[in-house]
C-alpha positions in Angstrom: 34.2 64.7 245.4 35.4 68.2 246.3 32.9 70.5 247.9 34.6 73.6 246.4 34.0 75.9 249.3 35.8 77.1 252.3 39.5 77.9 253.1 42.1 76.1 251.0 45.7 77.1 252.0 48.3 77.1 249.3 50.9 75.3 251.2 54.5 76.4 251.5 57.0 73.8 250.4 59.6 73.2 253.1 63.3 72.9 252.3 66.3 71.6 254.3 69.4 73.7 255.0 70.9 72.6 251.7 67.6 73.6 250.0 66.7 70.0 249.1 63.0 69.1 249.6 62.0 68.4 253.2 59.0 66.2 252.5 58.5 65.2 256.2 58.3 68.8 257.3 55.9 69.6 254.4 53.7 66.7 255.4 53.7 67.8 259.0 52.6 71.2 258.0 49.7 69.8 256.0 48.6 67.6 258.8 48.7 70.6 261.2 46.6 72.7 258.8 44.0 69.9 258.5 43.8 69.6 262.3 43.2 73.4 262.4 40.1 72.8 260.3 41.0 73.9 256.7 38.7 72.7 254.0 41.2 71.6 251.4 44.9 71.7 250.5 46.6 73.2 247.4 50.1 71.9 246.7 52.5 73.3 244.1 50.9 76.7 244.0 52.6 80.0 243.9 53.2 79.7 247.7 54.7 76.2 247.0 57.4 77.7 244.8 56.3 75.4 241.9 58.7 76.7 239.3 61.8 76.0 241.4 61.0 72.2 241.6 61.8 69.8 238.8 59.3 67.2 237.6 60.5 64.4 239.9 60.4 66.7 242.9 56.9 67.8 242.0 55.8 64.1 241.9 57.5 63.4 245.2 55.8 66.4 246.8 52.4 65.5 245.6 52.8 62.0 246.9 53.9 63.3 250.3 50.9 65.6 250.3 48.6 62.8 249.4 50.0 60.7 252.2 49.6 63.6 254.7 46.0 64.3 253.8 44.9 60.6 253.9 41.5 61.5 252.6 40.8 64.0 255.4 40.8 67.0 253.0 40.7 67.2 249.2 44.1 67.8 247.6 44.6 70.1 244.6 47.7 69.9 242.5 49.1 73.1 241.1 49.8 72.9 237.3 52.1 75.8 236.3 54.4 74.9 233.5 56.1 76.6 230.6 54.8 74.2 228.0 51.4 72.6 227.5 53.0 69.2 227.2 54.7 69.6 230.6 51.4 70.6 232.1 49.7 67.6 230.6 52.4 65.3 232.0 52.0 66.7 235.5 48.2 66.5 235.3 48.5 62.8 234.4 50.9 62.2 237.3 48.6 64.1 239.7 45.8 61.7 238.9 48.0 58.6 239.3 49.2 59.8 242.6 45.6 60.3 243.9 45.1 64.0 243.9 41.5 65.1 243.9 41.7 68.1 241.5 43.9 70.5 239.6 44.6 74.2 239.9 45.9 75.2 236.6 47.4 78.5 235.3 48.0 79.4 231.6 51.4 78.5 230.2 54.2 80.4 232.0 56.7 83.0 230.6 55.0 83.4 227.2 52.1 85.9 227.3 49.4 84.0 225.5 46.5 85.0 223.4 43.0 84.1 224.3 42.9 81.3 221.8 46.2 79.9 223.2 45.0 80.1 226.8 41.8 78.1 225.9 43.8 75.5 224.0 46.2 75.1 226.9 43.3 74.5 229.4 41.5 72.1 227.1 44.6 70.2 226.4 45.1 69.6 230.1 41.4 68.5 230.4 41.9 65.9 227.6 44.5 63.9 229.5 43.0 64.0 233.0 39.7 63.1 234.5 40.3 65.3 237.5 38.2 68.4 237.9 40.0 71.6 237.1 40.0 75.0 238.9 41.1 77.8 236.5 43.7 80.1 238.1 43.7 83.7 236.9 46.6 85.8 238.1 47.6 88.2 235.3 49.7 90.3 237.6 52.0 87.4 238.4 51.8 85.2 235.4 51.2 87.7 232.5 48.3 86.0 230.8 44.7 87.1 231.5 41.9 84.6 231.6 39.1 87.1 230.9 35.5 86.9 232.2 34.3 85.7 228.7 37.0 83.0 228.5 36.0 81.7 232.0 32.4 81.6 230.9 33.3 79.6 227.8 35.3 77.1 229.9 32.7 76.9 232.6 30.3 75.5 230.1 32.5 72.4 229.8 32.3 69.7 232.5 36.0 69.5 233.2 36.1 73.1 234.5 34.3 73.5 237.8 35.9 76.5 239.6 38.0 79.6 239.3 40.6 81.1 241.6 40.4 84.8 240.8 43.5 86.8 241.7 43.3 89.8 239.5 42.1 91.9 242.5 39.1 93.2 240.4 36.0 92.6 242.4 33.8 93.2 239.3 35.2 90.0 237.8 33.9 87.9 240.7 30.5 89.5 240.4 30.4 89.0 236.6 31.5 85.4 236.8 29.2 84.4 239.6 26.3 86.0 237.7 27.3 84.7 234.3 28.0 81.1 235.1 25.3 78.5 235.9 25.2 75.2 237.7 27.9 74.2 240.1 30.7 76.5 238.9 32.4 78.1 241.9 34.6 81.2 242.4 37.4 81.3 245.0 39.0 84.6 246.1 42.7 84.7 245.5 43.3 88.3 246.4 43.4 88.5 250.2 42.6 92.2 250.6 39.2 91.8 249.0 38.1 88.6 250.7 35.1 90.1 252.5 33.8 91.8 249.3 34.4 88.6 247.3 32.3 86.5 249.7 29.6 89.2 249.5 29.8 89.0 245.7 29.2 85.2 245.8 32.7 83.6 246.2 32.4 80.3 247.9 36.1 79.8 248.8 39.4 81.4 249.6 42.9 80.2 248.6 45.7 82.0 250.4 49.3 81.4 251.3 49.0 83.4 254.5 46.7 80.7 255.9 50.0 78.8 256.5 50.8 81.3 259.3 47.4 82.2 260.7 45.0 79.3 259.9 42.5 79.6 262.7 42.0 83.3 262.2 41.6 82.8 258.4 39.0 80.0 259.0 37.1 82.2 261.4 37.2 85.2 259.1 35.8 83.2 256.2 33.1 81.5 258.3 31.8 84.7 259.9 31.7 86.5 256.5 29.9 83.5 254.9 27.4 83.2 257.7 26.5 86.9 257.6 28.1 87.7 260.9 29.7 90.8 259.5 30.6 92.5 262.8 32.8 89.6 263.8 34.2 89.2 260.3 35.1 92.9 260.1 36.8 92.7 263.5 39.1 89.9 262.4 39.7 91.5 259.0 40.7 94.9 260.5 43.2 93.1 262.7 44.4 90.9 259.8 44.6 93.7 257.2 48.3 94.6 257.5 49.2 90.9 257.2 46.9 90.4 254.3 48.4 93.4 252.5 51.6 91.3 252.2 49.7 89.2 249.6 50.2 92.0 247.0 54.0 92.2 247.4 56.3 90.5 244.9 58.0 89.0 247.9 54.8 87.3 249.1 56.3 83.9 249.3 59.2 85.1 251.5 56.8 87.1 253.6 54.4 84.2 254.2 57.2 81.7 255.0 58.7 84.2 257.4 55.3 84.6 259.1 54.9 80.9 259.3 58.3 80.4 260.8 57.6 83.1 263.4 54.4 81.2 264.3 56.3 77.9 264.6 54.9 76.5 261.4 57.9 75.8 259.2 61.0 77.4 257.8 61.5 80.7 256.0 63.9 79.1 253.6 63.2 79.8 249.9 64.9 78.6 246.7 66.6 81.0 244.3 65.9 83.1 242.4 63.9 84.1 245.5 66.1 85.2 248.5 65.0 85.5 252.1 64.1 89.0 253.2 66.9 91.0 254.9 67.6 94.5 256.2 65.0 97.1 256.4 62.4 95.1 254.5 62.7 92.1 256.8 62.5 94.3 259.9 59.3 95.9 258.5 57.7 92.6 257.8 58.7 91.2 261.1 57.1 94.2 262.8 53.8 93.6 261.0 53.8 89.9 262.0 54.8 90.6 265.6 52.0 93.1 266.0 49.5 90.6 264.6 50.8 87.9 266.9 50.6 90.2 270.0 47.0 91.4 269.2 45.3 88.2 268.1 41.5 88.3 268.3 39.8 86.2 270.9 38.1 83.7 268.6 36.5 81.7 271.3 34.7 84.7 272.6 33.5 85.6 269.1 32.2 82.1 268.5 30.2 82.1 271.7 28.7 85.5 270.9 
C-alpha cells in the first residue's frame, strides 16, 4: 500500500549517446534516490519524457524501475497517452509489471471537455486495480481537471490522490477541504511548495529532486513538521532553482542540473533539444550558485 505522502521524484529517463534507452543508468539513478531517502518514485512522468518513448520502451522502463525499487519505495507509472485505449493498455501493463499505482493525465493533444476527461479517467480505472493519482497540469497538457471534477472522482475508490500543477494555491485548499477520507493532494508546482503544505498537501512530486534530493527532502520535512524557519532558509536558497519548474524547458534544465551534480546525463530526445548559448549559460549559473551555497542540512537537523 502507498502511504501517499512525502517526496516522490519524477525520475529523468536516461539515454545513451545514440538516444536509445539507458535502462541501467536509469535504474542506478532510482537506487541512488531511494538511498537518499525519497518516499516514492514516479516513472514516465513529464520529467521522464513519456511522449518520446514508444509502448515497448515504456514497458521496458517500468520493468527496469520495478527492478531498481525492489519494494523499497512505491513505484507510480505515468499514464500520458493520446488515446484512452492506449492509456488503458499501459495501465494494464503497469499492473502486470508490478507497479504500485498510476499517475494519469487526461488524453494528450486534444483539449477535452469535462465529460470527456471524466470518461477517460474512469475508463483507465475499469481496466486496472491499481490506485490512481489524478494529474492536473492544464498549462502543459491543455485539459483542466477542475476542483468539481476532482471532487467527483475522489468519491470513487479508484482515485486516491491528486498532483495539482496549475500553480493556483486556492485549488489545493478547496480540494483538501472538499474531499473526505483518505484522498491526498500532492504539490506539483515547485514555487508554491511551502504554501501547499500549509494548505494541507501531503506530498510533493518534482523533477528537480533528481538533482537536489537531500535538500528537497529536508525542505519538505521541515515544512511538514512546522519548523518554518528551517524550511524557509532552504526554500530561499532553492528558489532560483525551483523557478526552473515553470519554464517550457524544464526537462532540459533538470537534466542539466542532475548532470552537473553527477546524477545522470543531460541528453534529451527530440523534439526537445539540449540547452545552448545564453540560455544554457544562465541556467548553468543558477545551478552553480546553488551548488556553491548549499545549506548545512546536518546543522539544521540538530537544531
